[in-house]
C-alpha positions as CSV (number, residue, x, y, z in Angstrom):
1,M,114.0,113.5,99.4
2,A,115.1,112.4,96.0
3,L,118.6,111.9,97.1
4,R,118.9,108.2,96.6
5,V,116.5,107.7,93.8
6,I,118.4,110.3,91.6
7,Q,122.0,109.6,92.6
8,L,122.0,105.8,92.6
9,V,122.2,103.4,89.9
10,I,119.7,100.9,91.5
11,P,120.4,97.3,90.8
12,S,117.9,94.8,89.7
13,G,115.1,94.6,92.4
14,T,114.0,91.1,91.6
15,S,116.9,89.8,93.5
16,A,115.2,90.9,96.7
17,F,112.6,88.4,96.2
18,K,112.4,84.5,96.1
19,A,109.9,82.6,94.1
20,V,108.1,79.6,95.6
21,N,109.5,77.4,92.8
22,V,112.8,77.6,91.0
23,I,112.3,79.7,87.9
24,Q,114.8,79.9,85.0
25,K,115.9,83.5,84.2
26,A,116.8,84.8,80.9
27,G,120.4,83.8,80.3
28,V,121.7,86.4,78.0
29,H,123.4,89.4,79.8
30,T,123.0,88.0,83.2
31,G,125.6,87.0,85.9
32,S,125.7,85.8,89.4
33,V,127.8,88.6,90.8
34,R,127.5,91.8,88.6
35,S,124.8,91.4,86.1
36,L,125.3,93.1,82.7
37,Q,122.4,95.2,81.8
38,Y,120.2,93.8,79.0
39,G,120.4,95.8,75.7
40,W,120.3,95.6,71.9
41,L,123.1,93.1,71.7
42,A,121.2,90.6,73.8
43,Y,118.1,91.1,71.5
44,M,120.1,90.7,68.3
45,L,121.7,87.5,69.7
46,G,118.2,86.0,70.0
47,E,116.9,87.0,73.5
48,R,113.1,86.9,73.3
49,T,110.3,87.1,75.9
50,T,107.4,85.6,74.3
51,P,108.7,81.9,74.3
52,R,108.7,82.1,78.2
53,L,105.2,83.3,78.7
54,K,102.6,80.8,80.0
55,Q,99.0,80.9,81.2
56,F,99.7,82.9,84.3
57,S,102.6,85.0,83.0
58,K,100.6,88.0,84.2
59,I,100.5,90.8,86.8
60,F,97.8,90.7,89.2
61,S,97.1,93.3,91.9
62,V,95.1,92.7,95.1
63,D,93.4,95.9,96.4
64,G,91.5,96.9,99.4
65,N,91.3,99.1,102.3
66,L,93.6,98.9,105.4
67,A,93.3,95.5,107.2
68,S,91.0,94.1,104.5
69,G,92.8,90.8,104.3
70,K,94.3,91.5,100.9
71,G,97.9,90.4,101.9
72,A,96.8,87.1,103.0
73,L,94.7,86.5,99.8
74,A,97.7,87.7,97.5
75,Q,100.1,85.2,99.2
76,K,97.9,82.2,99.1
77,L,96.7,82.8,95.6
78,A,100.4,83.3,94.4
79,D,101.3,79.8,96.0
80,K,98.1,78.3,94.4
81,L,98.8,79.6,90.8
82,G,102.7,79.3,90.9
83,M,103.1,83.0,90.8
84,L,105.6,85.2,92.7
85,Y,104.1,87.3,95.6
86,M,105.5,90.7,96.3
87,P,104.1,92.2,99.6
88,E,103.1,95.9,99.6
89,P,106.2,98.1,99.7
90,D,106.9,100.2,102.8
91,T,109.0,103.4,103.2
92,F,112.2,101.3,103.2
93,Y,111.6,99.3,100.0
94,L,114.6,101.0,98.6
95,D,116.7,99.5,101.2
96,K,115.6,96.1,100.0
97,M,116.4,96.9,96.4
98,T,119.9,98.0,97.3
99,Q,120.2,94.9,99.8
100,E,121.1,96.9,102.9
101,K,121.8,94.9,105.9
102,G,119.3,96.9,107.8
103,P,116.9,100.0,107.2
104,L,118.8,103.2,106.6
105,P,117.7,106.3,108.4
106,V,114.7,108.2,107.2
107,E,116.9,111.0,105.8
108,F,117.7,108.6,103.1
109,N,114.3,107.1,102.6
110,G,112.0,110.0,101.7
111,M,112.3,111.9,104.9
112,C,108.8,110.7,105.9
113,N,107.3,108.5,108.4
114,L,104.2,106.4,108.3
115,E,103.5,106.3,112.1
116,K,103.7,110.1,112.1
117,F,101.2,110.3,109.3
118,Y,98.6,108.3,111.4
119,T,99.2,110.0,114.5
120,D,99.6,113.6,113.2
121,P,98.2,113.5,109.5
122,K,98.1,117.5,109.5
123,A,101.7,117.9,110.7
124,A,102.9,121.3,109.7
125,D,106.3,119.9,108.2
126,G,104.6,118.4,105.2
127,N,105.2,114.8,106.3
128,S,101.7,113.7,104.8
129,Y,102.4,114.5,101.1
130,R,106.1,113.6,101.5
131,L,105.0,110.2,102.4
132,Q,102.5,109.9,99.5
133,H,105.0,111.1,97.0
134,W,107.5,108.8,98.3
135,M,105.3,105.8,98.4
136,Y,104.1,106.4,94.9
137,T,107.8,106.3,93.8
138,M,108.3,103.0,95.8
139,R,105.2,101.5,94.2
140,L,106.5,102.5,90.7
141,L,109.8,100.8,91.5
142,Q,108.3,97.8,92.7
143,Y,106.0,97.6,89.7
144,S,109.0,97.9,87.4
145,D,110.4,94.9,89.4
146,A,107.3,92.9,88.8
147,I,107.4,93.5,85.1
148,E,111.1,92.8,85.0
149,H,110.5,89.5,86.7
150,L,107.6,88.7,84.4
151,I,109.5,89.2,81.1
152,T,112.7,87.8,82.2
153,T,111.4,84.7,83.7
154,G,107.9,84.1,82.5
155,Q,106.6,83.6,86.0
156,G,103.6,85.9,86.9
157,V,103.6,88.3,89.9
158,I,100.8,89.2,92.5
159,L,101.1,92.5,94.2
160,E,99.4,94.2,97.0
161,R,98.1,97.4,95.4
162,S,100.1,99.1,92.5
163,P,101.0,102.6,91.4
164,F,97.8,102.6,89.5
165,S,95.6,102.4,92.7
166,D,98.0,104.6,94.7
167,M,95.8,107.6,94.0
168,V,92.9,106.4,96.5
169,F,95.3,107.5,99.3
170,L,95.9,110.9,97.7
171,E,92.1,111.5,97.3
172,A,91.4,110.4,100.8
173,M,94.2,112.7,102.2
174,F,92.7,115.7,100.3
175,K,89.3,115.0,101.3
176,Q,90.2,115.0,105.0
177,G,92.3,118.2,104.7
178,Y,95.7,116.4,105.2
179,I,97.2,117.9,102.1
180,R,97.1,121.1,100.0
181,K,95.5,121.4,96.5
182,E,99.0,122.2,95.1
183,C,100.1,118.7,96.5
184,V,97.3,117.1,94.5
185,E,98.2,119.0,91.3
186,H,101.8,118.1,91.7
187,Y,101.0,114.4,92.2
188,N,98.7,114.4,89.2
189,E,101.4,115.9,87.2
190,I,104.2,113.4,88.1
191,K,101.7,110.5,87.8
192,G,100.7,111.7,84.3
193,I,104.3,111.6,82.9
194,S,105.3,108.3,84.7
195,I,102.3,105.9,84.8
196,C,101.9,106.2,81.1
197,E,105.3,104.4,80.6
198,F,103.9,101.2,82.2
199,L,101.1,98.7,81.2
200,P,98.3,98.3,83.8
201,P,97.8,94.9,85.8
202,H,96.2,92.2,83.8
203,L,93.7,91.7,86.8
204,V,92.6,93.8,89.7
205,I,91.1,91.8,92.7
206,Y,89.2,94.0,95.1
207,V,88.5,93.0,98.6
208,D,85.5,94.9,99.8
209,V,85.3,95.2,103.5
210,P,83.2,98.1,105.0
211,A,85.1,100.9,106.6
212,E,83.4,100.4,109.9
213,E,84.7,96.8,109.9
214,V,88.2,98.0,108.9
215,Q,88.3,100.4,111.9
216,K,87.3,97.7,114.2
217,K,90.1,95.5,113.0
218,L,92.7,98.5,113.2
219,K,91.5,99.0,116.8
220,Q,92.6,95.5,117.6
221,S,95.9,95.9,115.8
222,G,99.1,95.3,117.7
223,K,100.4,98.7,116.2
224,S,99.2,101.6,118.4
225,Y,99.5,104.2,115.7
226,L,96.8,102.3,113.8
227,Q,94.3,102.1,116.5
228,N,92.9,105.6,116.0
229,V,92.6,105.9,112.2
230,P,89.4,108.3,111.6
231,L,86.5,106.4,110.2
232,A,86.1,109.4,107.7
233,Y,89.6,108.5,106.3
234,L,88.9,104.9,105.9
235,K,85.4,105.8,104.1
236,S,87.3,108.2,101.8
237,I,89.5,105.4,100.6
238,E,86.6,103.0,100.1
239,D,84.7,105.6,98.2
240,C,87.6,106.4,96.0
241,Y,88.1,102.7,95.2
242,K,84.5,102.2,94.2
243,K,83.9,105.6,92.4
244,S,87.1,106.4,90.9
245,F,89.7,103.5,90.6
246,L,87.7,100.4,89.8
247,P,85.5,102.1,87.1
248,Q,88.6,103.6,85.6
249,I,90.8,100.4,85.6
250,S,88.1,98.1,84.4
251,G,88.5,99.7,80.9
252,T,91.9,98.1,80.6
253,S,92.0,95.4,83.2
254,E,90.0,92.4,84.3
255,V,88.2,93.1,87.7
256,L,87.1,90.7,90.5
257,A,85.5,91.9,93.7
258,Y,84.9,89.7,96.8
259,D,83.7,90.6,100.4
260,G,85.9,89.6,103.2
261,S,84.5,86.3,103.8
262,Q,84.5,85.4,100.0
263,A,88.2,86.5,99.8
264,Q,89.1,83.8,102.2
265,D,88.0,81.1,99.7
266,V,91.3,81.0,97.7
267,D,90.1,78.0,95.7
268,K,87.0,79.8,94.6
269,V,89.0,82.9,93.7
270,A,91.4,80.8,91.7
271,E,88.6,79.1,89.9
272,D,87.2,82.5,88.9
273,I,90.5,83.5,87.5
274,E,90.5,80.4,85.4
275,Y,87.4,81.4,83.6
276,L,88.7,84.8,82.7
277,K,89.6,85.2,79.2
278,F,91.9,88.3,79.5
279,E,90.6,89.8,76.2
280,K,91.1,93.4,76.9
281,G,94.0,95.7,77.7
282,P,97.3,96.9,76.0
283,W,98.9,93.6,77.0
284,L,97.2,91.9,74.0
285,E,99.2,94.3,71.6
286,Q,102.6,93.4,72.9
287,D,105.1,91.4,70.9
288,D,109.0,90.6,71.4
289,I,109.8,94.2,70.0
290,S,107.7,96.0,72.5
291,Y,108.7,93.5,75.4
292,H,112.3,94.4,74.4
293,H,111.8,98.2,74.9
294,M,109.8,97.4,78.2
295,R,112.7,95.4,79.4
296,M,115.2,98.2,78.7
297,L,112.9,100.5,80.6
298,V,112.2,98.5,83.8
299,E,115.8,97.4,84.3
300,D,117.0,100.9,84.4
301,K,115.7,101.8,87.9
302,Q,117.4,105.1,88.0
303,N,115.4,106.1,84.9
304,V,112.1,104.7,86.5
305,A,112.7,106.7,89.7
306,T,113.5,109.9,87.9
307,L,110.0,109.8,86.3
308,T,108.5,111.0,89.5
309,H,110.8,114.0,90.1
310,I,110.1,117.3,88.3
311,P,111.9,120.8,88.8
312,R,108.9,122.3,90.6
313,F,109.1,124.1,94.2
314,L,106.8,122.5,96.5
315,P,107.7,123.2,100.3
316,E,106.6,119.7,101.4
317,I,109.1,117.9,99.2
318,T,111.8,120.6,98.1
319,V,115.2,120.1,99.6
320,G,117.5,123.2,99.6
321,A,120.9,123.2,98.0
322,H,122.7,123.4,101.3
323,E,120.6,120.4,103.0
324,Y,121.1,118.3,99.8
325,D,124.8,118.9,99.9
326,K,124.9,117.7,103.6
327,L,122.7,114.6,103.1
328,Y,124.6,113.7,100.1
329,F,127.9,113.7,101.8
330,A,126.4,112.1,104.8
331,Y,125.1,109.2,102.6
332,K,128.5,108.8,101.0
333,S,130.1,108.4,104.3
334,L,128.1,105.3,105.2
335,P,130.0,102.1,105.0
336,G,130.2,100.7,101.4
337,K,128.6,103.9,99.8
338,K,131.6,105.9,98.7
339,Y,132.2,103.9,95.5
340,A,130.1,101.6,93.4
341,S,129.1,98.2,94.7
342,G,132.2,95.9,94.8
343,Y,134.7,98.7,95.0
344,N,134.6,99.6,98.7
345,A,137.4,98.2,100.7
346,D,135.9,99.5,104.0
347,I,133.2,96.6,103.8
348,G,135.7,94.1,102.7
349,D,135.6,94.1,98.9
350,K,138.7,92.4,97.5
351,Y,140.7,92.6,94.2
352,I,139.4,96.1,93.6
353,W,142.5,96.8,91.4
354,L,141.6,94.0,89.1
355,K,138.1,95.1,88.3
């Protein structure tokens, strides 16, 4: 399942998103066609982050259960505050980063299926944990995109959930018997060696909608696979948010909580944010030197992705040598994948001999 995130040098992900307002991006080591990667030379030539930072040059995460209205709040709040809205990543987030014309087969996107999880959460082929592991990787990549956008443009970003809150699904899956204890141990290990490389959101906004109400909304959903999500699973997510994630993240991030009706009043939420002083958390300790190292990390998407893959055998996610070899050459046979971007004549790349 690690085929693409290990083998590809993933381009800057911020190009997959467009801000509401035109934002001036850092000009050193950037180009409109093939961007040069930011490095020590750019820093030595005077490229700095702090002069671009304004009042809302921050990372906000809007969290909540399924169908809680967090997406609508995040988007409206981003428009209100002039921030960039990044919707919650799906299993095909990597395709957006690599700017595919359409979603590639699941074989190249974690070999997992969200619909299958909801219809058969205890599938014997290990789909549930493959999905959880893949989604954590996608959230980590998106979070690196958010930080990259922040420090290169100065514009803040509002996300739906983050890799810091991803664990609510892991705990809920385990409580309901969807995944094994060994999967939990594996997840905690990869999260332990990856999340420490990133700073938590400046602010977490929690939309508190009771699990019973969430289930009613899901039953009215146009997606058939969401209409039979067990109430026990939804309650486990709610419990994990309130008993584990929120108490933990409140030590480093500001936290605001609203019920479903309060979350619809965007003006009130924006007003509450205005009153926050943001006087806690590791972001306060950052300077141009640490921002430089942070930018070096988040622009190297291959390095970010490899943080979530360790040499441990786990049947749910381990790909055998022969299967990996087969998948690798299948991927390379796709149009435009044989060589690096810009060097594939089969999709119309021109003047290759001059590059």
